[in-house]
ZALUMMI-281996 format. One record per atom (N, C-alpha, C, CB): residue number from 1; z, x, y; atom name; residue in three letters. Coordinates in steps of 0.001 Angstrom, whole numbers. Last residue first. Glycine has a CB too. Example, Ala and Ser with C-alpha at 12.3 -4.5 7.8 and 13.67 -1.06 7.14 Angstrom:
BEGIN
  num        z        x        y  atomo  residuo
    2     7080    12850    -2250      N      Ser
    2     7140    13670    -1060     CA      Ser
    2     7870    12900       30      C      Ser
    2     5725    14084     -598     CB      Ser
    1     7800    13190    -5690      N      Ala
    1     7800    12300    -4500     CA      Ala
    1     7800    13200    -3300      C      Ala
    1     9046    11308    -4473     CB      Ala
***
This chain:
BEGIN
  num        z        x        y  atomo  residuo
  164    11931    -8675   -19078      N      Gly
  164    12623    -9281   -20217     CA      Gly
  164    13596    -8377   -20772      C      Gly
  164    11694    -9694   -21271     CB      Gly
  163     9857    -5948   -18069      N      Glu
  163    10217    -7365   -17991     CA      Glu
  163    10933    -7791   -19264      C      Glu
  163     8965    -8240   -17760     CB      Glu
  162    10401    -2934   -16598      N      Gln
  162    10213    -3573   -17888     CA      Gln
  162    10713    -5008   -17790      C      Gln
  162    10951    -2795   -19018     CB      Gln
  161     8668    -1432   -13947      N      Lys
  161     9787    -2269   -14392     CA      Lys
  161     9428    -2926   -15715      C      Lys
  161    10142    -3346   -13327     CB      Lys
  160     7438     1885   -14161      N      Glu
  160     7201      459   -13991     CA      Glu
  160     8365     -310   -14570      C      Glu
  160     5880       29   -14655     CB      Glu
  159     7392     4971   -12257      N      Met
  159     7804     4136   -13383     CA      Met
  159     7496     2680   -13099      C      Met
  159     9298     4314   -13676     CB      Met
  158     7067     8279   -11386      N      Gln
  158     6435     6967   -11276     CA      Gln
  158     6916     6182   -12476      C      Gln
  158     4848     7058   -11223     CB      Gln
  157     9081    10748    -9820      N      Val
  157     8800     9923   -10991     CA      Val
  157     8045     8660   -10577      C      Val
  157    10110     9554   -11723     CB      Val
  156     9004    12286    -7416      N      Leu
  156     9542    12829    -8666     CA      Leu
  156     9001    12086    -9877      C      Leu
  156    11065    12766    -8660     CB      Leu
  155     7419    13054    -4543      N      Leu
  155     7389    12062    -5607     CA      Leu
  155     7843    12703    -6918      C      Leu
  155     5972    11457    -5755     CB      Leu
  154     9493    14345    -1910      N      Glu
  154     8424    14513    -2902     CA      Glu
  154     8557    13481    -4012      C      Glu
  154     8452    15934    -3495     CB      Glu
  153    11706    14032     -253      N      Gly
  153    10584    13117      -87     CA      Gly
  153     9468    13267    -1101      C      Gly
  153    10023    13289     1249     CB      Gly
  152    12563    17433     -171      N      Ile
  152    12959    16059      130     CA      Ile
  152    11706    15221      344      C      Ile
  152    13886    16002     1383     CB      Ile
  151    10977    19377    -2722      N      Asp
  151    11358    19144    -1334     CA      Asp
  151    11746    17689    -1165      C      Asp
  151    10211    19523     -367     CB      Asp
  150    11724    21376    -5578      N      Val
  150    11245    20133    -4983     CA      Val
  150    11736    20056    -3548      C      Val
  150    11721    18896    -5797     CB      Val
  149    10864    23826    -7952      N      Gln
  149    11482    23537    -6657     CA      Gln
  149    10883    22237    -6140      C      Gln
  149    11263    24715    -5631     CB      Gln
  148    11370    23931   -11515      N      Asp
  148    10523    23654   -10347     CA      Asp
  148    11392    23432    -9103      C      Asp
  148     9621    22412   -10605     CB      Asp
  147    13200    24066   -13584      N      Gly
  147    12863    25298   -12872     CA      Gly
  147    12015    25092   -11637      C      Gly
  147    12158    26219   -13784     CB      Gly
  146    11837    21484   -15528      N      Val
  146    12985    22358   -15281     CA      Val
  146    12501    23663   -14642      C      Val
  146    13761    22645   -16604     CB      Val
  145     9185    19785   -13733      N      Lys
  145     9840    20263   -14949     CA      Lys
  145    11002    21164   -14554      C      Lys
  145     8836    21021   -15875     CB      Lys
  144     7726    16821   -12223      N      Phe
  144     8362    18135   -12162     CA      Phe
  144     9004    18476   -13496      C      Phe
  144     9409    18180   -11041     CB      Phe
  143     6734    14227   -12446      N      Asn
  143     5915    15230   -11773     CA      Asn
  143     6508    16635   -11719      C      Asn
  143     5648    14781   -10403     CB      Asn
  142     6323    11902   -14902      N      Ile
  142     7321    12770   -14283     CA      Ile
  142     6565    13964   -13730      C      Ile
  142     8449    13213   -15308     CB      Ile
  141     4999     8678   -15204      N      Lys
  141     4715    10101   -14982     CA      Lys
  141     5914    10776   -14334      C      Lys
  141     3454    10282   -14101     CB      Lys
  140     6043     6295   -16223      N      Glu
  140     4599     6508   -16227     CA      Glu
  140     4287     7991   -16111      C      Glu
  140     3929     5728   -15083     CB      Glu
  139     8672     5051   -18026      N      Ile
  139     8241     6191   -17223     CA      Ile
  139     6725     6317   -17345      C      Ile
  139     8955     7511   -17677     CB      Ile
  138     9642     1725   -17858      N      Lys
  138     8870     2721   -18609     CA      Lys
  138     8430     3811   -17647      C      Lys
  138     7635     2071   -19322     CB      Lys
  137    12925      258   -17425      N      Gly
  137    11491      383   -17255     CA      Gly
  137    10877     1434   -18144      C      Gly
  137    11178      690   -15845     CB      Gly
  136    15660    -1030   -15681      N      Asp
  136    15056     -808   -16994     CA      Asp
  136    13552     -723   -16795      C      Asp
  136    15436    -1949   -18012     CB      Asp
  135    16216      741   -12541      N      Tyr
  135    16110     -476   -13338     CA      Tyr
  135    15588     -101   -14721      C      Tyr
  135    15178    -1527   -12649     CB      Tyr
  134    16405     3248   -11452      N      Pro
  134    16955     2138   -10673     CA      Pro
  134    16952      807   -11436      C      Pro
  134    16171     1984    -9389     CB      Pro
  133    17451     6114   -13156      N      Ala
  133    16504     4996   -13168     CA      Ala
  133    17121     3825   -12402      C      Ala
  133    16139     4575   -14636     CB      Ala
  132    18747     8770   -11067      N      Lys
  132    18846     7791   -12150     CA      Lys
  132    17784     6706   -12019      C      Lys
  132    20236     7160   -12169     CB      Lys
  131    19330    12014   -10533      N      Ile
  131    18398    10975   -10118     CA      Ile
  131    18297    10010   -11291      C      Ile
  131    16978    11568    -9710     CB      Ile
  130    22154    13770    -9686      N      Gln
  130    21461    13085   -10765     CA      Gln
  130    20596    11976   -10188      C      Gln
  130    22463    12519   -11792     CB      Gln
  129    22726    16873    -8380      N      Tyr
  129    22475    15492    -8019     CA      Tyr
  129    21644    14856    -9124      C      Tyr
  129    21760    15388    -6642     CB      Tyr
  128    25064    19488    -8160      N      Glu
  128    24027    18824    -8929     CA      Glu
  128    23944    17355    -8524      C      Glu
  128    24299    18958   -10441     CB      Glu
  127    25506    22172    -5873      N      Met
  127    25904    20850    -6345     CA      Met
  127    24742    20253    -7118      C      Met
  127    26327    19923    -5161     CB      Met
  126    24660    24460    -4610      N      Lys
  126    25625    24595    -5704     CA      Lys
  126    26197    23260    -6168      C      Lys
  126    26752    25498    -5278     CB      Lys
  125    22574    23513    -2979      N      Met
  125    23827    23973    -2373     CA      Met
  125    24969    23996    -3401      C      Met
  125    24205    23068    -1184     CB      Met
  124    21268    21620    -5563      N      Ala
  124    21103    22040    -4175     CA      Ala
  124    22475    22401    -3632      C      Ala
  124    20428    20922    -3309     CB      Ala
  123    19581    20622    -8433      N      Glu
  123    20684    21405    -7885     CA      Glu
  123    20320    21846    -6470      C      Glu
  123    21003    22637    -8789     CB      Glu
  122    18841    17599   -10032      N      Ile
  122    18419    18595    -9041     CA      Ile
  122    19663    19311    -8531      C      Ile
  122    17625    17929    -7856     CB      Ile
  121    17772    15958   -12893      N      Thr
  121    18918    16526   -12191     CA      Thr
  121    18402    17643   -11293      C      Thr
  121    20008    17057   -13194     CB      Thr
  120    16217    12898   -13828      N      Ile
  120    16083    14280   -13356     CA      Ile
  120    17380    14695   -12684      C      Ile
  120    14878    14431   -12373     CB      Ile
  119    17289    10620   -15089      N      Ile
  119    15909    11038   -15355     CA      Ile
  119    15733    12512   -14994      C      Ile
  119    14904    10162   -14559     CB      Ile
  118    19944     8945   -16458      N      Val
  118    19571    10114   -15660     CA      Val
  118    18174    10567   -16071      C      Val
  118    20605    11272   -15837     CB      Val
  117    20090     5416   -16309      N      Gln
  117    19839     6607   -17126     CA      Gln
  117    19386     7752   -16225      C      Gln
  117    18770     6317   -18225     CB      Gln
  116    20174     3212   -14679      N      Gly
  116    21297     4135   -14621     CA      Gly
  116    21117     5387   -15465      C      Gly
  116    22528     3436   -15048     CB      Gly
  115    18384     1153   -16848      N      Ala
  115    18925     1307   -15494     CA      Ala
  115    20138     2224   -15557      C      Ala
  115    19307      -77   -14872     CB      Ala
  114    16689     2975   -19429      N      Lys
  114    17596     1909   -19004     CA      Lys
  114    18055     2193   -17574      C      Lys
  114    18822     1793   -19972     CB      Lys
  113    13295     3651   -20364      N      Val
  113    14597     4073   -19842     CA      Val
  113    15388     2835   -19420      C      Val
  113    14428     5061   -18641     CB      Val
  112    10780     4753   -22528      N      Ala
  112    11483     3585   -22008     CA      Ala
  112    12857     4079   -21558      C      Ala
  112    11595     2421   -23093     CB      Ala
  111     8288     7235   -21816      N      Asp
  111     9598     6855   -22352     CA      Asp
  111    10069     5548   -21727      C      Asp
  111    10633     7969   -22101     CB      Asp
  110     5931     8089   -20584      N      Asn
  110     5849     6981   -21535     CA      Asn
  110     7177     6594   -22182      C      Asn
  110     4880     7326   -22600     CB      Asn
  109     7136    11363   -19999      N      Asp
  109     6110    10361   -19740     CA      Asp
  109     6087     9368   -20903      C      Asp
  109     4712    11027   -19545     CB      Asp
  108    10712    11610   -20555      N      Ala
  108     9346    12132   -20599     CA      Ala
  108     8379    11004   -20265      C      Ala
  108     9019    12749   -21997     CB      Ala
  107    14003    12576   -19439      N      Ala
  107    13037    11615   -19967     CA      Ala
  107    11669    12289   -19944      C      Ala
  107    13034    10271   -19136     CB      Ala
  106    15644    14372   -18108      N      Gly
  106    16207    13560   -19179     CA      Gly
  106    15286    12510   -19747      C      Gly
  106    17411    12906   -18700     CB      Gly
  105    15665    17586   -17089      N      Val
  105    14793    16417   -17111     CA      Val
  105    15201    15615   -18339      C      Val
  105    13250    16816   -17145     CB      Val
  104    17410    19834   -14949      N      Ala
  104    17313    19085   -16195     CA      Ala
  104    16363    17912   -16011      C      Ala
  104    18703    18593   -16654     CB      Ala
  103    17061    21161   -12577      N      Thr
  103    17834    21853   -13620     CA      Thr
  103    17805    21112   -14948      C      Thr
  103    19274    22032   -13173     CB      Thr
  102    15002    21780    -9906      N      Val
  102    15180    20890   -11048     CA      Val
  102    15895    21664   -12150      C      Val
  102    13809    20328   -11552     CB      Val
  101    16358    22660    -6778      N      Lys
  101    15730    23122    -8008     CA      Lys
  101    16038    22137    -9135      C      Lys
  101    16217    24551    -8375     CB      Lys
  100    15682    21078    -3572      N      Gly
  100    16454    21877    -4517     CA      Gly
  100    15636    22248    -5736      C      Gly
  100    17699    21131    -4942     CB      Gly
   99    16167    18624    -1152      N      Ser
   99    15373    19778    -1567     CA      Ser
   99    16244    20605    -2488      C      Ser
   99    14872    20622     -336     CB      Ser
   98    16645    15093    -1842      N      Ile
   98    17064    16405    -1361     CA      Ile
   98    16022    17455    -1733      C      Ile
   98    18443    16784    -1940     CB      Ile
   97    15641    12840    -2980      N      Pro
   97    16498    12653    -1814     CA      Pro
   97    16930    13968    -1181      C      Pro
   97    17714    11857    -2198     CB      Pro
   96    12368    12383    -4096      N      Ser
   96    13526    13277    -4081     CA      Ser
   96    14346    13061    -2815      C      Ser
   96    13079    14749    -4185     CB      Ser
   95    11428     9071    -5183      N      Thr
   95    11225    10296    -4429     CA      Thr
   95    12509    11113    -4402      C      Thr
   95    10756     9984    -3003     CB      Thr
   94     9906     7067    -7372      N      Ile
   94    11227     7630    -7106     CA      Ile
   94    10988     8973    -6431      C      Ile
   94    12093     7781    -8433     CB      Ile
   93     7975     4161    -7273      N      Ala
   93     8048     5592    -6999     CA      Ala
   93     9491     6004    -6725      C      Ala
   93     7146     5964    -5806     CB      Ala
   92     8081     1504    -7456      N      Ser
   92     7639     2199    -8668     CA      Ser
   92     7729     3709    -8494      C      Ser
   92     6200     1796    -9025     CB      Ser
   91    10547     -807    -6272      N      Pro
   91     9702      362    -6048     CA      Pro
   91     9321     1030    -7366      C      Pro
   91    10412     1363    -5139     CB      Pro
   90    10155    -4292    -7034      N      Leu
   90    10956    -3072    -7066     CA      Leu
   90    10050    -1867    -6898      C      Leu
   90    11760    -2970    -8381     CB      Leu
   89     9398    -7083    -5115      N      Ala
   89     8854    -6026    -5956     CA      Ala
   89     9735    -4778    -5874      C      Ala
   89     7408    -5695    -5539     CB      Ala
   88    10855    -8587    -3207      N      Asp
   88    10900    -8940    -4623     CA      Asp
   88    10416    -7816    -5522      C      Asp
   88    10076   -10172    -4872     CB      Asp
   87    10947    -8408     -498      N      Phe
   87    11557    -7310    -1239     CA      Phe
   87    11629    -7609    -2735      C      Phe
   87    12950    -7025     -698     CB      Phe
   86    10056   -10635      713      N      Ser
   86     9182    -9470      835     CA      Ser
   86     9747    -8271       87      C      Ser
   86     8973    -9116     2303     CB      Ser
   85    12090   -12441      510      N      Glu
   85    11070   -12486     -539     CA      Glu
   85    10100   -11302     -440      C      Glu
   85    10295   -13802     -460     CB      Glu
   84    13582   -11938     2895      N      Pro
   84    14031   -11402     1615     CA      Pro
   84    12963   -11421      524      C      Pro
   84    15219   -12170     1148     CB      Pro
   83    11848   -11022     5842      N      Arg
   83    12090   -12072     4855     CA      Arg
   83    12484   -11466     3513      C      Arg
   83    10845   -12958     4694     CB      Arg
   82    13408    -9592     8657      N      Ala
   82    12468    -9448     7549     CA      Ala
   82    12831   -10464     6469      C      Ala
   82    12483    -7991     6978     CB      Ala
   81    15359    -9748    10569      N      Gly
   81    14469   -10893    10454     CA      Gly
   81    13444   -10754     9348      C      Gly
   81    13770   -11114    11742     CB      Gly
   80    15319    -6339    11425      N      Ala
   80    16066    -7592    11398     CA      Ala
   80    15068    -8736    11357      C      Ala
   80    17018    -7719    12634     CB      Ala
   79    13514    -4052     9390      N      Glu
   79    13653    -4770    10646     CA      Glu
   79    14468    -6040    10453      C      Glu
   79    12281    -5103    11226     CB      Glu
   78    15318    -1749     7318      N      Val
   78    14238    -2702     7557     CA      Val
   78    14532    -3459     8844      C      Val
   78    14075    -3685     6357     CB      Val
   77    15970     1327     5822      N      Arg
   77    16269      436     6935     CA      Arg
   77    15058     -456     7157      C      Arg
   77    16630     1237     8232     CB      Arg
   76    16689     1832     2540      N      Asn
   76    15591     1806     3496     CA      Asn
   76    15966      844     4598      C      Asn
   76    14245     1398     2822     CB      Asn
   75    18695     3919      555      N      Phe
   75    18586     2739     1388     CA      Phe
   75    17414     2911     2337      C      Phe
   75    19893     2484     2166     CB      Phe
   74    19876     5082    -2438      N      Arg
   74    18773     5179    -1485     CA      Arg
   74    18648     3853     -760      C      Arg
   74    17436     5554    -2197     CB      Arg
   73    22422     6963    -3720      N      Tyr
   73    22085     5615    -3288     CA      Tyr
   73    21007     5743    -2226      C      Tyr
   73    23343     4842    -2745     CB      Tyr
   72    23365     8918    -6401      N      Val
   72    22506     8859    -5226     CA      Val
   72    22185     7397    -4954      C      Val
   72    21199     9699    -5428     CB      Val
   71    26421    10326    -7603      N      Asp
   71    25403     9288    -7626     CA      Asp
   71    24620     9310    -6324      C      Asp
   71    26036     7904    -7857     CB      Asp
   70    28411    12209    -7202      N      Gly
   70    27334    12524    -8135     CA      Gly
   70    26254    11470    -8253      C      Gly
   70    27901    12760    -9461     CB      Gly
   69    30044    10971    -5196      N      Asn
   69    30543    11236    -6550     CA      Asn
   69    29429    11439    -7566      C      Asn
   69    31426    10102    -7000     CB      Asn
   68    27329    10074    -3333      N      Ile
   68    28764     9827    -3487     CA      Ile
   68    29120    10054    -4951      C      Ile
   68    29156     8371    -3023     CB      Ile
   67    24832    10417    -1068      N      Phe
   67    25339    11003    -2296     CA      Phe
   67    26842    10818    -2332      C      Phe
   67    24959    12503    -2405     CB      Phe
   66    22267     8571      221      N      Ile
   66    23703     8789      326     CA      Ile
   66    24205     9235    -1033      C      Ile
   66    24446     7505      811     CB      Ile
   65    19473     8673     2047      N      His
   65    19932     8993      705     CA      His
   65    21402     9355      845      C      His
   65    19088    10166       44     CB      His
   64    17587     6508     3893      N      Arg
   64    18849     7240     3884     CA      Arg
   64    19218     7439     2427      C      Arg
   64    19987     6480     4677     CB      Arg
   63    14440     6100     5483      N      Gln
   63    15244     6177     4263     CA      Gln
   63    16503     6990     4498      C      Gln
   63    14432     6786     3120     CB      Gln
   62    12834     6229     7650      N      Asn
   62    13748     5092     7591     CA      Asn
   62    14625     5112     6348      C      Asn
   62    12968     3803     7637     CB      Asn
   61    12778     9719     7547      N      Gly
   61    12185     8533     8160     CA      Gly
   61    13201     7405     8192      C      Gly
   61    10919     8096     7398     CB      Gly
   60    15324    10683     5794      N      Glu
   60    13889    10940     5772     CA      Glu
   60    13199     9692     6293      C      Glu
   60    13385    11317     4330     CB      Glu
   59    18469    12167     5545      N      Thr
   59    17628    11184     6211     CA      Thr
   59    16185    11632     6145      C      Thr
   59    18066    10976     7671     CB      Thr
   58    21302    12373     3527      N      Ala
   58    20033    12986     3895     CA      Ala
   58    19153    11879     4458      C      Ala
   58    19350    13704     2666     CB      Ala
   57    24732    12767     3468      N      Ile
   57    23640    11868     3782     CA      Ile
   57    22420    12682     4166      C      Ile
   57    24029    10896     4911     CB      Ile
   56    27526    13021     1290      N      Asn
   56    26598    13587     2250     CA      Asn
   56    25383    12686     2336      C      Asn
   56    26195    15027     1861     CB      Asn
   55    31039    12309     1007      N      Cys
   55    29628    12074      718     CA      Cys
   55    28779    12919     1651      C      Cys
   55    29271    10574      861     CB      Cys
   54    34204    11517     -258      N      Lys
   54    33350    12496      421     CA      Lys
   54    31913    12208       31      C      Lys
   54    33750    13970       53     CB      Lys
   53    36734     9205      292      N      Thr
   53    35470     9467     -390     CA      Thr
   53    34693    10482      426      C      Thr
   53    34645     8157     -589     CB      Thr
   52    39913     7801      -40      N      Ile
   52    39118     8892      524     CA      Ile
   52    37897     9147     -351      C      Ile
   52    39966    10181      658     CB      Ile
   51    40919     4518      597      N      Lys
   51    40495     5467     -433     CA      Lys
   51    39575     6519      183      C      Lys
   51    39779     4732    -1599     CB      Lys
   50    41405     2659     2601      N      Gly
   50    42486     3555     2202     CA      Gly
   50    42116     4588     1159      C      Gly
   50    43604     2764     1697     CB      Gly
   49    38913     1405     2976      N      Asp
   49    40069      617     2534     CA      Asp
   49    41159     1510     1943      C      Asp
   49    39635     -430     1500     CB      Asp
   48    37653     4480     2941      N      Ile
   48    37208     3096     2803     CA      Ile
   48    38350     2314     2184      C      Ile
   48    35902     2986     1934     CB      Ile
   47    37147     7181     4721      N      Ile
   47    38291     6486     4142     CA      Ile
   47    37909     5014     4152      C      Ile
   47    39648     6764     4942     CB      Ile
   46    34891     9877     4293      N      Met
   46    35161     8503     4679     CA      Met
   46    36449     8035     4027      C      Met
   46    33989     7583     4292     CB      Met
   45    33446    12719     5443      N      Thr
   45    34599    12252     4691     CA      Thr
   45    34897    10857     5210      C      Thr
   45    35844    13220     4839     CB      Thr
   44    30127    13981     5279      N      Ile
   44    31088    13049     5862     CA      Ile
   44    32235    12795     4888      C      Ile
   44    30398    11723     6238     CB      Ile
   43    27449    15917     6224      N      Phe
   43    28585    15835     5301     CA      Phe
   43    29696    15030     5959      C      Phe
   43    29094    17257     4899     CB      Phe
   42    25536    16060     8235      N      Gly
   42    25142    15516     6945     CA      Gly
   42    26263    15371     5937      C      Gly
   42    24102    16358     6369     CB      Gly
   41    27105    18717     9874      N      Pro
   41    25969    17798     9873     CA      Pro
   41    25564    17376     8455      C      Pro
   41    24783    18442    10577     CB      Pro
   40    30530    18549     8806      N      Lys
   40    29399    19325     9317     CA      Lys
   40    28191    18414     9205      C      Lys
   40    29190    20691     8521     CB      Lys
   39    32301    16437     8740      N      Ser
   39    32831    17790     8623     CA      Ser
   39    31792    18815     9065      C      Ser
   39    33275    18071     7182     CB      Ser
   38    32822    13516    10364      N      Glu
   38    31730    14398     9956     CA      Glu
   38    32270    15819     9948      C      Glu
   38    30484    14265    10912     CB      Glu
   37    34820    10978     9245      N      Lys
   37    34817    12214    10005     CA      Lys
   37    33691    13071     9465      C      Lys
   37    36192    12952     9919     CB      Lys
   36    35769     7527     9362      N      Tyr
   36    34975     8645     8885     CA      Tyr
   36    35118     9835     9808      C      Tyr
   36    33514     8249     8758     CB      Tyr
   35    36943     4462     8029      N      Glu
   35    37129     5564     8966     CA      Glu
   35    36255     6697     8452      C      Glu
   35    38655     6000     9092     CB      Glu
   34    36607     1050     7466      N      Val
   34    36042     2376     7238     CA      Val
   34    36385     3313     8391      C      Val
   34    34520     2289     7060     CB      Val
   33    37270    -1727     5655      N      His
   33    37789     -981     6800     CA      His
   33    37394      474     6555      C      His
   33    39374    -1156     6970     CB      His
   32    35027    -4244     4574      N      Phe
   32    35620    -2931     4367     CA      Phe
   32    36117    -2363     5693      C      Phe
   32    34605    -1974     3715     CB      Phe
   31    34202    -7238     2854      N      Asn
   31    34610    -6592     4094     CA      Asn
   31    35315    -5280     3782      C      Asn
   31    35525    -7518     4921     CB      Asn
   30    31583    -9200     1450      N      Lys
   30    32644    -8206     1269     CA      Lys
   30    32918    -7494     2588      C      Lys
   30    32258    -7182      172     CB      Lys
   29    29397   -10814     1583      N      Asp
   29    30689   -11457     1800     CA      Asp
   29    31861   -10502     1586      C      Asp
   29    30830   -12648      880     CB      Asp
   28    27315    -8386     2939      N      Gly
   28    27343    -9707     2314     CA      Gly
   28    28671   -10367     2626      C      Gly
   28    27121    -9612      779     CB      Gly
   27    29401    -6240     4190      N      Val
   27    28202    -6180     3360     CA      Val
   27    28194    -7473     2552      C      Val
   27    28178    -4886     2422     CB      Val
   26    30891    -5258     7104      N      Asp
   26    30678    -6411     6243     CA      Asp
   26    29351    -6230     5522      C      Asp
   26    30699    -7740     7058     CB      Asp
   25    33218    -3073     8322      N      Val
   25    31865    -3158     7788     CA      Val
   25    31810    -4344     6838      C      Val
   25    31449    -1834     7066     CB      Val
   24    34887    -1955    11052      N      Met
   24    34910    -3016    10051     CA      Met
   24    33460    -3181     9620      C      Met
   24    35538    -4381    10613     CB      Met
   23    35937     1367    11808      N      Phe
   23    34923      321    11817     CA      Phe
   23    35276     -728    10774      C      Phe
   23    33515      908    11552     CB      Phe
   22    38121     3245    14042      N      Ala
   22    37487     2961    12759     CA      Ala
   22    36424     1879    12937      C      Ala
   22    38540     2523    11710     CB      Ala
   21    39461     3381    16363      N      Glu
   21    38735     4594    15975     CA      Glu
   21    37962     4399    14675      C      Glu
   21    39703     5763    15827     CB      Glu
   20    39013       15    16925      N      Gly
   20    39710     1205    17413     CA      Gly
   20    38889     2440    17112      C      Gly
   20    41109     1324    16782     CB      Gly
   19    36592     -936    15309      N      Asp
   19    37981    -1382    15207     CA      Asp
   19    38845     -186    15613      C      Asp
   19    38336    -1901    13736     CB      Asp
   18    33247    -2014    15720      N      Arg
   18    34272     -998    15979     CA      Arg
   18    35651    -1648    15934      C      Arg
   18    34037     -304    17355     CB      Arg
   17    31344    -3403    13118      N      Ala
   17    32055    -3624    14374     CA      Ala
   17    33129    -2556    14523      C      Ala
   17    32679    -5051    14426     CB      Ala
   16    28448    -4169    11401      N      Ile
   16    29396    -3098    11710     CA      Ile
   16    30008    -3394    13069      C      Ile
   16    28702    -1688    11697     CB      Ile
   15    26934    -5789     8728      N      Lys
   15    27460    -5925    10082     CA      Lys
   15    28524    -4856    10280      C      Lys
   15    28041    -7359    10334     CB      Lys
   14    24071    -5951     6859      N      Ile
   14    25296    -5176     7062     CA      Ile
   14    25701    -5328     8515      C      Ile
   14    25101    -3665     6682     CB      Ile
   13    22264    -7677     4418      N      Pro
   13    22641    -7598     5832     CA      Pro
   13    23976    -6861     5932      C      Pro
   13    22736    -9029     6480     CB      Pro
   12    20073    -6484     2047      N      Tyr
   12    21488    -6654     2343     CA      Tyr
   12    21708    -6607     3844      C      Tyr
   12    22331    -5577     1639     CB      Tyr
   11    17561    -7254     -300      N      Gln
   11    17920    -7047     1094     CA      Gln
   11    19399    -7351     1296      C      Gln
   11    17053    -7925     2018     CB      Gln
   10    16342    -5458    -3127      N      Lys
   10    17104    -6576    -2564     CA      Lys
   10    17494    -6233    -1136      C      Lys
   10    18369    -6890    -3422     CB      Lys
    9    15139    -3188    -4195      N      Gly
    9    14362    -4409    -4092     CA      Gly
    9    15107    -5613    -3554      C      Gly
    9    13827    -4740    -5398     CB      Gly
    8    17063    -1172    -3990      N      His
    8    16612    -1629    -5309     CA      His
    8    15944    -2994    -5233      C      His
    8    17785    -1685    -6280     CB      His
    7    17756    -2203     -837      N      His
    7    18231    -1287    -1872     CA      His
    7    17866    -1891    -3219      C      His
    7    19781    -1031    -1759     CB      His
    6    17336    -2453     2588      N      Glu
    6    16775    -2796     1292     CA      Glu
    6    17284    -1754      321      C      Glu
    6    15199    -2851     1321     CB      Glu
    5    19348    -3605     5262      N      Tyr
    5    18906    -2536     4380     CA      Tyr
    5    18348    -3121     3104      C      Tyr
    5    20051    -1571     4071     CB      Tyr
    4    19902    -4314     8580      N      His
    4    19410    -4852     7320     CA      His
    4    18896    -3678     6503      C      His
    4    18289    -5935     7544     CB      His
    3    22638    -4608    10857      N      Leu
    3    21546    -3848    10257     CA      Leu
    3    21110    -4566     8992      C      Leu
    3    21975    -2376     9949     CB      Leu
    2    24227    -5410    13825      N      Glu
    2    23785    -5901    12524     CA      Glu
    2    22573    -5107    12073      C      Glu
    2    23459    -7412    12581     CB      Glu
    1    27117    -4766    15671      N      Met
    1    25770    -4352    15363     CA      Met
    1    25427    -4875    13978      C      Met
    1    25618    -2809    15444     CB      Met
***
């Protein structure tokens, strides 16, 4: 099976083939042997090339939010054959991958932020999820403050990419 995902404005072809009870996953020119077990809906234990990783996955339409070791990875499923140049523009909207309570806000409107900087922390199910800047840029608007409840898919932050 071949899938195409967009992540941070770049397209990645992903090939998945069953290998007994496991899978061989090719992402670009990298290959991974993956076993997994769903412990409960949305919570998965994966063994990737022998390393155990626990994650949970939230789905919203074509978006998949994958939480691994406190980091959030957002993937958008795209149609096979989509042209890579159609993904040149980086998203300006950062939406919430989960429903929960805002416990920290690490930036303010008009702040310059670096890729990977924590902008908002959300607590859900006694776990904290850090929402990080996907690229260097300028915060246009943060829509929530500490103590606010957010729902999956709500617009957390508007930001613009900083050139150069």
